N, CA, C and O atoms as a GROMACS GRO file, in nm:
protein
  400
    1MET      N    1  -0.841  -0.120   6.643
    1MET     CA    2  -0.782  -0.180   6.528
    1MET      C    3  -0.884  -0.193   6.414
    1MET      O    4  -0.845  -0.193   6.297
    2LEU      N    5  -1.009  -0.205   6.445
    2LEU     CA    6  -1.112  -0.215   6.345
    2LEU      C    7  -1.126  -0.084   6.267
    2LEU      O    8  -1.152  -0.086   6.147
    3LYS      N    9  -1.109   0.028   6.336
    3LYS     CA   10  -1.121   0.156   6.268
    3LYS      C   11  -1.010   0.173   6.165
    3LYS      O   12  -1.035   0.221   6.054
    4THR      N   13  -0.889   0.135   6.199
    4THR     CA   14  -0.778   0.152   6.104
    4THR      C   15  -0.794   0.059   5.984
    4THR      O   16  -0.758   0.096   5.872
    5GLN      N   17  -0.846  -0.058   6.006
    5GLN     CA   18  -0.869  -0.148   5.893
    5GLN      C   19  -0.981  -0.095   5.803
    5GLN      O   20  -0.974  -0.106   5.681
    6SER      N   21  -1.080  -0.039   5.863
    6SER     CA   22  -1.190   0.019   5.788
    6SER      C   23  -1.142   0.139   5.707
    6SER      O   24  -1.180   0.156   5.591
    7TYR      N   25  -1.058   0.224   5.768
    7TYR     CA   26  -1.003   0.339   5.696
    7TYR      C   27  -0.910   0.293   5.584
    7TYR      O   28  -0.907   0.353   5.476
    8ALA      N   29  -0.835   0.190   5.609
    8ALA     CA   30  -0.743   0.138   5.507
    8ALA      C   31  -0.822   0.086   5.387
    8ALA      O   32  -0.782   0.110   5.272
    9ARG      N   33  -0.931   0.015   5.411
    9ARG     CA   34  -1.014  -0.034   5.302
    9ARG      C   35  -1.076   0.082   5.223
    9ARG      O   36  -1.077   0.080   5.100
   10ARG      N   37  -1.126   0.180   5.294
   10ARG     CA   38  -1.184   0.297   5.227
   10ARG      C   39  -1.078   0.370   5.145
   10ARG      O   40  -1.102   0.412   5.032
   11TRP      N   41  -0.962   0.383   5.204
   11TRP     CA   42  -0.853   0.452   5.134
   11TRP      C   43  -0.815   0.376   5.006
   11TRP      O   44  -0.794   0.439   4.902
   12THR      N   45  -0.806   0.247   5.011
   12THR     CA   46  -0.773   0.165   4.895
   12THR      C   47  -0.881   0.178   4.789
   12THR      O   48  -0.850   0.195   4.671
   13ARG      N   49  -1.008   0.170   4.828
   13ARG     CA   50  -1.118   0.184   4.734
   13ARG      C   51  -1.119   0.323   4.671
   13ARG      O   52  -1.144   0.338   4.551
   14ALA      N   53  -1.091   0.423   4.751
   14ALA     CA   54  -1.090   0.561   4.700
   14ALA      C   55  -0.977   0.580   4.600
   14ALA      O   56  -0.997   0.642   4.496
   15THR      N   57  -0.860   0.528   4.631
   15THR     CA   58  -0.747   0.545   4.537
   15THR      C   59  -0.772   0.469   4.407
   15THR      O   60  -0.736   0.518   4.300
   16VAL      N   61  -0.833   0.351   4.414
   16VAL     CA   62  -0.865   0.276   4.293
   16VAL      C   63  -0.968   0.351   4.211
   16VAL      O   64  -0.954   0.361   4.089
   17ALA      N   65  -1.071   0.405   4.276
   17ALA     CA   66  -1.175   0.479   4.204
   17ALA      C   67  -1.118   0.605   4.140
   17ALA      O   68  -1.149   0.636   4.025
   18ILE      N   69  -1.037   0.677   4.213
   18ILE     CA   70  -0.977   0.800   4.159
   18ILE      C   71  -0.884   0.766   4.042
   18ILE      O   72  -0.884   0.836   3.941
   19SER      N   73  -0.805   0.660   4.056
   19SER     CA   74  -0.714   0.620   3.948
   19SER      C   75  -0.793   0.582   3.823
   19SER      O   76  -0.755   0.619   3.711
   20ALA      N   77  -0.902   0.508   3.842
   20ALA     CA   78  -0.984   0.469   3.727
   20ALA      C   79  -1.043   0.592   3.659
   20ALA      O   80  -1.045   0.598   3.536
   21CYS      N   81  -1.091   0.688   3.735
   21CYS     CA   82  -1.147   0.811   3.678
   21CYS      C   83  -1.040   0.889   3.603
   21CYS      O   84  -1.066   0.941   3.495
   22LEU      N   85  -0.922   0.898   3.660
   22LEU     CA   86  -0.814   0.972   3.593
   22LEU      C   87  -0.774   0.905   3.462
   22LEU      O   88  -0.746   0.973   3.362
   23ILE      N   89  -0.769   0.774   3.462
   23ILE     CA   90  -0.735   0.703   3.338
   23ILE      C   91  -0.842   0.726   3.232
   23ILE      O   92  -0.810   0.753   3.116
   24LEU      N   93  -0.968   0.717   3.270
   24LEU     CA   94  -1.076   0.740   3.174
   24LEU      C   95  -1.076   0.882   3.121
   24LEU      O   96  -1.098   0.905   3.002
   25LEU      N   97  -1.052   0.977   3.208
   25LEU     CA   98  -1.048   1.117   3.166
   25LEU      C   99  -0.930   1.145   3.075
   25LEU      O  100  -0.943   1.220   2.978
   26SER      N  101  -0.816   1.088   3.104
   26SER     CA  102  -0.698   1.116   3.022
   26SER      C  103  -0.709   1.055   2.883
   26SER      O  104  -0.657   1.111   2.787
   27THR      N  105  -0.775   0.941   2.870
   27THR     CA  106  -0.789   0.880   2.738
   27THR      C  107  -0.902   0.942   2.658
   27THR      O  108  -0.899   0.936   2.535
   28SER      N  109  -0.999   1.000   2.720
   28SER     CA  110  -1.111   1.057   2.645
   28SER      C  111  -1.073   1.190   2.582
   28SER      O  112  -1.142   1.236   2.490
   29CYS      N  113  -0.968   1.253   2.626
   29CYS     CA  114  -0.930   1.384   2.572
   29CYS      C  115  -0.834   1.373   2.453
   29CYS      O  116  -0.812   1.471   2.382
   30THR      N  117  -0.778   1.258   2.432
   30THR     CA  118  -0.681   1.245   2.324
   30THR      C  119  -0.753   1.239   2.190
   30THR      O  120  -0.868   1.196   2.182
   31GLU      N  121  -0.683   1.283   2.086
   31GLU     CA  122  -0.739   1.279   1.951
   31GLU      C  123  -0.714   1.141   1.891
   31GLU      O  124  -0.612   1.077   1.917
   32ARG      N  125  -0.807   1.099   1.812
   32ARG     CA  126  -0.790   0.971   1.745
   32ARG      C  127  -0.694   0.991   1.627
   32ARG      O  128  -0.703   1.091   1.556
   33PRO      N  129  -0.601   0.897   1.607
   33PRO     CA  130  -0.509   0.913   1.495
   33PRO      C  131  -0.582   0.896   1.362
   33PRO      O  132  -0.671   0.813   1.348
   34LYS      N  133  -0.542   0.977   1.266
   34LYS     CA  134  -0.604   0.968   1.134
   34LYS      C  135  -0.543   0.850   1.060
   34LYS      O  136  -0.422   0.826   1.068
   35PRO      N  137  -0.625   0.775   0.988
   35PRO     CA  138  -0.570   0.661   0.915
   35PRO      C  139  -0.483   0.710   0.799
   35PRO      O  140  -0.508   0.816   0.741
   36ALA      N  141  -0.384   0.632   0.768
   36ALA     CA  142  -0.294   0.667   0.657
   36ALA      C  143  -0.371   0.657   0.525
   36ALA      O  144  -0.455   0.568   0.509
   37PRO      N  145  -0.343   0.746   0.432
   37PRO     CA  146  -0.412   0.738   0.303
   37PRO      C  147  -0.369   0.612   0.229
   37PRO      O  148  -0.256   0.566   0.244
   38PRO      N  149  -0.458   0.557   0.150
   38PRO     CA  150  -0.420   0.435   0.076
   38PRO      C  151  -0.313   0.468  -0.028
   38PRO      O  152  -0.310   0.578  -0.081
   39PRO      N  153  -0.225   0.373  -0.056
   39PRO     CA  154  -0.119   0.401  -0.153
   39PRO      C  155  -0.178   0.417  -0.293
   39PRO      O  156  -0.274   0.351  -0.330
   40GLN      N  157  -0.116   0.506  -0.367
   40GLN     CA  158  -0.161   0.529  -0.504
   40GLN      C  159  -0.070   0.451  -0.599
   40GLN      O  160   0.052   0.450  -0.584
   41ILE      N  161  -0.131   0.386  -0.695
   41ILE     CA  162  -0.056   0.312  -0.794
   41ILE      C  163  -0.035   0.403  -0.915
   41ILE      O  164  -0.130   0.454  -0.973
   42ILE      N  165   0.090   0.422  -0.949
   42ILE     CA  166   0.124   0.506  -1.064
   42ILE      C  167   0.180   0.415  -1.172
   42ILE      O  168   0.282   0.349  -1.153
   43TYR      N  169   0.114   0.413  -1.285
   43TYR     CA  170   0.159   0.330  -1.396
   43TYR      C  171   0.251   0.412  -1.485
   43TYR      O  172   0.219   0.525  -1.522
   44VAL      N  173   0.365   0.356  -1.517
   44VAL     CA  174   0.460   0.420  -1.607
   44VAL      C  175   0.474   0.330  -1.729
   44VAL      O  176   0.519   0.216  -1.718
   45TYR      N  177   0.434   0.382  -1.843
   45TYR     CA  178   0.436   0.304  -1.965
   45TYR      C  179   0.559   0.338  -2.048
   45TYR      O  180   0.606   0.452  -2.045
   46PRO      N  181   0.610   0.241  -2.122
   46PRO     CA  182   0.725   0.269  -2.209
   46PRO      C  183   0.683   0.356  -2.326
   46PRO      O  184   0.564   0.370  -2.354
   47PRO      N  185   0.779   0.416  -2.393
   47PRO     CA  186   0.745   0.497  -2.511
   47PRO      C  187   0.672   0.412  -2.617
   47PRO      O  188   0.698   0.293  -2.631
   48ALA      N  189   0.582   0.475  -2.688
   48ALA     CA  190   0.497   0.404  -2.783
   48ALA      C  191   0.578   0.341  -2.896
   48ALA      O  192   0.536   0.240  -2.952
   49VAL      N  193   0.691   0.398  -2.931
   49VAL     CA  194   0.770   0.344  -3.041
   49VAL      C  195   0.820   0.204  -3.009
   49VAL      O  196   0.845   0.124  -3.100
   50TYR      N  197   0.835   0.172  -2.881
   50TYR     CA  198   0.884   0.040  -2.843
   50TYR      C  199   0.772  -0.064  -2.834
   50TYR      O  200   0.800  -0.184  -2.830
   51THR      N  201   0.649  -0.021  -2.832
   51THR     CA  202   0.537  -0.115  -2.814
   51THR      C  203   0.459  -0.143  -2.943
   51THR      O  204   0.352  -0.204  -2.939
   52GLN      N  205   0.512  -0.099  -3.055
   52GLN     CA  206   0.444  -0.127  -3.182
   52GLN      C  207   0.463  -0.273  -3.220
   52GLN      O  208   0.565  -0.335  -3.187
   53LEU      N  209   0.365  -0.328  -3.287
   53LEU     CA  210   0.375  -0.466  -3.332
   53LEU      C  211   0.479  -0.479  -3.442
   53LEU      O  212   0.499  -0.388  -3.522
   54CYS      N  213   0.545  -0.594  -3.445
   54CYS     CA  214   0.644  -0.621  -3.549
   54CYS      C  215   0.572  -0.661  -3.677
   54CYS      O  216   0.469  -0.728  -3.674
   55GLU      N  217   0.628  -0.617  -3.790
   55GLU     CA  218   0.566  -0.647  -3.919
   55GLU      C  219   0.600  -0.789  -3.962
   55GLU      O  220   0.707  -0.840  -3.932
   56LYS      N  221   0.505  -0.850  -4.032
   56LYS     CA  222   0.525  -0.984  -4.089
   56LYS      C  223   0.478  -0.980  -4.234
   56LYS      O  224   0.358  -0.985  -4.261
   57THR      N  225   0.571  -0.971  -4.325
   57THR     CA  226   0.536  -0.966  -4.466
   57THR      C  227   0.516  -1.110  -4.516
   57THR      O  228   0.606  -1.193  -4.502
   58PRO      N  229   0.402  -1.138  -4.572
   58PRO     CA  230   0.380  -1.276  -4.620
   58PRO      C  231   0.463  -1.304  -4.746
   58PRO      O  232   0.491  -1.214  -4.826
   59PHE      N  233   0.500  -1.428  -4.761
   59PHE     CA  234   0.576  -1.469  -4.880
   59PHE      C  235   0.479  -1.497  -4.993
   59PHE      O  236   0.390  -1.582  -4.981
   60THR      N  237   0.497  -1.425  -5.103
   60THR     CA  238   0.407  -1.442  -5.218
   60THR      C  239   0.482  -1.484  -5.345
   60THR      O  240   0.423  -1.493  -5.452
   61GLY      N  241   0.611  -1.508  -5.331
   61GLY     CA  242   0.690  -1.542  -5.449
   61GLY      C  243   0.675  -1.687  -5.490
   61GLY      O  244   0.616  -1.770  -5.421
   62THR      N  245   0.734  -1.715  -5.608
   62THR     CA  246   0.726  -1.852  -5.661
   62THR      C  247   0.863  -1.906  -5.700
   62THR      O  248   0.876  -2.024  -5.730
   63THR      N  249   0.965  -1.820  -5.700
   63THR     CA  250   1.098  -1.864  -5.743
   63THR      C  251   1.196  -1.856  -5.628
   63THR      O  252   1.168  -1.800  -5.522
   64PHE      N  253   1.315  -1.915  -5.652
   64PHE     CA  254   1.421  -1.907  -5.551
   64PHE      C  255   1.467  -1.763  -5.531
   64PHE      O  256   1.504  -1.725  -5.420
   65GLY      N  257   1.466  -1.684  -5.635
   65GLY     CA  258   1.502  -1.542  -5.624
   65GLY      C  259   1.405  -1.468  -5.533
   65GLY      O  260   1.445  -1.385  -5.452
   66ASP      N  261   1.276  -1.499  -5.549
   66ASP     CA  262   1.175  -1.438  -5.461
   66ASP      C  263   1.197  -1.480  -5.317
   66ASP      O  264   1.174  -1.401  -5.225
   67ALA      N  265   1.240  -1.605  -5.295
   67ALA     CA  266   1.265  -1.653  -5.159
   67ALA      C  267   1.382  -1.578  -5.096
   67ALA      O  268   1.379  -1.545  -4.977
   68VAL      N  269   1.486  -1.549  -5.176
   68VAL     CA  270   1.601  -1.475  -5.124
   68VAL      C  271   1.560  -1.334  -5.087
   68VAL      O  272   1.599  -1.283  -4.982
   69VAL      N  273   1.482  -1.270  -5.171
   69VAL     CA  274   1.435  -1.135  -5.142
   69VAL      C  275   1.346  -1.136  -5.017
   69VAL      O  276   1.358  -1.047  -4.932
   70ALA      N  277   1.258  -1.234  -5.006
   70ALA     CA  278   1.170  -1.244  -4.889
   70ALA      C  279   1.252  -1.268  -4.762
   70ALA      O  280   1.217  -1.216  -4.656
   71LEU      N  281   1.360  -1.345  -4.773
   71LEU     CA  282   1.446  -1.368  -4.658
   71LEU      C  283   1.513  -1.239  -4.613
   71LEU      O  284   1.524  -1.213  -4.493
   72GLN      N  285   1.558  -1.158  -4.709
   72GLN     CA  286   1.620  -1.030  -4.674
   72GLN      C  287   1.518  -0.937  -4.607
   72GLN      O  288   1.550  -0.868  -4.511
   73VAL      N  289   1.396  -0.936  -4.658
   73VAL     CA  290   1.290  -0.853  -4.598
   73VAL      C  291   1.261  -0.901  -4.456
   73VAL      O  292   1.245  -0.820  -4.365
   74ALA      N  293   1.253  -1.034  -4.439
   74ALA     CA  294   1.224  -1.089  -4.306
   74ALA      C  295   1.337  -1.057  -4.208
   74ALA      O  296   1.311  -1.027  -4.091
   75GLN      N  297   1.462  -1.064  -4.255
   75GLN     CA  298   1.574  -1.029  -4.167
   75GLN      C  299   1.569  -0.883  -4.126
   75GLN      O  300   1.598  -0.851  -4.010
   76ASN      N  301   1.534  -0.795  -4.217
   76ASN     CA  302   1.521  -0.653  -4.184
   76ASN      C  303   1.409  -0.631  -4.082
   76ASN      O  304   1.424  -0.553  -3.988
   77GLU      N  305   1.297  -0.701  -4.101
   77GLU     CA  306   1.187  -0.689  -4.005
   77GLU      C  307   1.228  -0.740  -3.867
   77GLU      O  308   1.193  -0.680  -3.766
   78LEU      N  309   1.303  -0.850  -3.863
   78LEU     CA  310   1.352  -0.902  -3.735
   78LEU      C  311   1.449  -0.805  -3.669
   78LEU      O  312   1.447  -0.790  -3.547
   79ASP      N  313   1.533  -0.740  -3.748
   79ASP     CA  314   1.625  -0.642  -3.691
   79ASP      C  315   1.550  -0.526  -3.627
   79ASP      O  316   1.587  -0.480  -3.519
   80VAL      N  317   1.444  -0.479  -3.694
   80VAL     CA  318   1.364  -0.369  -3.640
   80VAL      C  319   1.296  -0.414  -3.511
   80VAL      O  320   1.293  -0.340  -3.412
   81CYS      N  321   1.242  -0.535  -3.512
   81CYS     CA  322   1.173  -0.587  -3.394
   81CYS      C  323   1.272  -0.606  -3.279
   81CYS      O  324   1.240  -0.574  -3.164
   82ALA      N  325   1.390  -0.658  -3.308
   82ALA     CA  326   1.492  -0.677  -3.205
   82ALA      C  327   1.537  -0.544  -3.147
   82ALA      O  328   1.563  -0.534  -3.027
   83SER      N  329   1.546  -0.441  -3.229
   83SER     CA  330   1.587  -0.309  -3.177
   83SER      C  331   1.480  -0.252  -3.085
   83SER      O  332   1.511  -0.183  -2.988
   84ARG      N  333   1.354  -0.281  -3.115
   84ARG     CA  334   1.247  -0.235  -3.025
   84ARG      C  335   1.256  -0.306  -2.890
   84ARG      O  336   1.238  -0.244  -2.785
   85ILE      N  337   1.283  -0.435  -2.893
   85ILE     CA  338   1.294  -0.510  -2.768
   85ILE      C  339   1.416  -0.462  -2.689
   85ILE      O  340   1.410  -0.448  -2.567
   86GLU      N  341   1.526  -0.437  -2.758
   86GLU     CA  342   1.644  -0.382  -2.690
   86GLU      C  343   1.612  -0.246  -2.629
   86GLU      O  344   1.658  -0.215  -2.519
   87GLY      N  345   1.534  -0.165  -2.701
   87GLY     CA  346   1.494  -0.036  -2.646
   87GLY      C  347   1.408  -0.051  -2.522
   87GLY      O  348   1.424   0.024  -2.426
   88LEU      N  349   1.316  -0.150  -2.523
   88LEU     CA  350   1.234  -0.177  -2.404
   88LEU      C  351   1.320  -0.219  -2.286
   88LEU      O  352   1.299  -0.172  -2.174
   89ILE      N  353   1.416  -0.307  -2.310
   89ILE     CA  354   1.503  -0.353  -2.202
   89ILE      C  355   1.585  -0.236  -2.147
   89ILE      O  356   1.599  -0.222  -2.025
   90LYS      N  357   1.638  -0.154  -2.234
   90LYS     CA  358   1.716  -0.037  -2.191
   90LYS      C  359   1.627   0.060  -2.111
   90LYS      O  360   1.670   0.112  -2.008
   91TRP      N  361   1.506   0.083  -2.158
   91TRP     CA  362   1.413   0.173  -2.088
   91TRP      C  363   1.380   0.119  -1.950
   91TRP      O  364   1.378   0.194  -1.853
   92GLN      N  365   1.356  -0.013  -1.941
   92GLN     CA  366   1.323  -0.074  -1.812
   92GLN      C  367   1.442  -0.061  -1.715
   92GLN      O  368   1.423  -0.033  -1.597
   93ARG      N  369   1.560  -0.082  -1.765
   93ARG     CA  370   1.678  -0.069  -1.679
   93ARG      C  371   1.696   0.073  -1.628
   93ARG      O  372   1.733   0.094  -1.513
   94GLU      N  373   1.668   0.169  -1.714
   94GLU     CA  374   1.679   0.310  -1.672
   94GLU      C  375   1.575   0.344  -1.565
   94GLU      O  376   1.603   0.417  -1.470
   95LYS      N  377   1.455   0.290  -1.582
   95LYS     CA  378   1.347   0.321  -1.488
   95LYS      C  379   1.364   0.252  -1.354
   95LYS      O  380   1.333   0.311  -1.250
   96THR      N  381   1.413   0.128  -1.355
   96THR     CA  382   1.424   0.054  -1.230
   96THR      C  383   1.561   0.064  -1.168
   96THR      O  384   1.577   0.030  -1.050
   97GLY      N  385   1.660   0.110  -1.242
   97GLY     CA  386   1.795   0.123  -1.186
   97GLY      C  387   1.870  -0.007  -1.182
   97GLY      O  388   1.974  -0.016  -1.116
   98LYS      N  389   1.822  -0.110  -1.251
   98LYS     CA  390   1.892  -0.239  -1.253
   98LYS      C  391   1.998  -0.237  -1.361
   98LYS      O  392   1.980  -0.176  -1.466
   99THR      N  393   2.109  -0.304  -1.334
   99THR     CA  394   2.219  -0.304  -1.430
   99THR      C  395   2.228  -0.432  -1.510
   99THR      O  396   2.311  -0.441  -1.601
  100GLN      N  397   2.148  -0.531  -1.480
  100GLN     CA  398   2.155  -0.657  -1.555
  100GLN      C  399   2.059  -0.659  -1.669
  100GLN      O  400   2.052  -0.758  -1.742
   0.00000   0.00000   0.00000
């Protein structure tokens, strides 16, 4: 009975050793995975016509008539500036696909 126990122990040790060698050999042959490339940031800028500064004409008049003319000029400047902002909003919606 001692011989069979001795053979059983040797057999167990041999199978463990062989299994460990096979595991080490199988993992050493595999290729290492390549890391994913870092993401690239792509900047998309709006058209230059929409990013121009709005004009501000200073008031230089002295009469009520000059004030009315300056008010009309300021309203025209605000309309131009508002159209640029509307253009920016429309451009952003087209680029992002948002409907609001």
